N, C-alpha and C positions, 0 to 999 in steps of 0.2 A: 609515176615513180621513175626516177632517173637511173641511168646505168652507173654502177659503181666504177670508180677510177682508182686504180692501185696507188697512184701518186698522192691521193688524198688521205691515205691511211698509213698507219705505222704499226708494225707488229708489236712494238714495245708497249702499246696501249691496250693490248688484249689480255683477256683472262688466260689464254693459252700461254702467253709469254710468262705471266706470273707463275702459273703452275709449273712450267718447265724450269723456272729459276729455283724452285723449291726441290725438284726431284732430279735435276740434271747433275750428272757426275757419274763416274765409273761405278761407284758402289752404293749410292743412295737407294736405288731401287732394290738391290740385293738385301740391304739392311731392312727396308720396309717389308719386303716379302718375308724375310726371316721372322720378323716380329708378328706379321699377319698369321703365319703358319704355326708358330710356337708360343705366341703370347708373351710371356716374360722370359727374357734371355739374359744370361750373364755375358760379360765381355769376352771371356775366353771361349765360351761355347760358340758365340757368334763368329769369332775369328776362326775356329776350327771348321764351322759349318761352311763359311764362305771360302776358306782355303787359300786363296791367292792374295789376300789382303794383308798388308803389314800392320804392325801394332800402331805405328804413327798415323797411317792413313785411316785406320778404323777409328782411332781416337778422335782425330780431327773431323771426320765425317759424322760421327755421333754427336759431337759438339755442334756442328752446323744444323743437323736435324733437330736437336734440342732447342737451339736458338730460334729456329723457324717454327717451333711449337708443334712439330710432328711426332716427337717422341718424348717420353718422360724418363728421366734418370733418377733412380732411387738408390741412395747410398745408405748403407747400414753401418753404424758406428761400432765396429768390432775389429778384432785382429785375427787373421788378416782381413783387410777391408773387403767388403762385399758390395758390389754394385750391380744393379739389374736395370734393364731397359725394357720399356713397353711402349705401345702406341698411345698417344694422347687421343682425346676425342677428335681433335682436328685431324690427326693422322688416320684414325679409323674412318673418317669421312672420305678419305682418299682411296680406301680399300675397294669399293665397287669398281673403280677405274682399273686398279691393279688386277682384280679378278677378271675383268673383261680382257685385259691384255693376256693373262694366263690362258683363258679360254681360246682366244684367237690363236695363240701360239700352239696350243694342243691340236686345234683343227687344221692348222696350216703347215706344220713342220713336216718335213719329208723324211 
């Protein structure tokens, strides 16, 4: 077995890079955490819960997460419009990792 040489590898070709491309961003993990904790969440509830996020940023981030297949957007045809967000099966499969991050943070914060 030979020694690994960093010049022969590219981070872009790793599962780590792919996972990071899905969850990287200032608010993506906050949104995923919110949906993990509360299940089905409406747009305004999420905006109030996160607090520091603007309408535009929340809207575009939710669209990205939906496009990546991590969340489900359910729109009800009523007036006023009602939209709810929840984790998809793909998003749920990411939750053990998020749980581990939460556990690590609880154990290591000062």
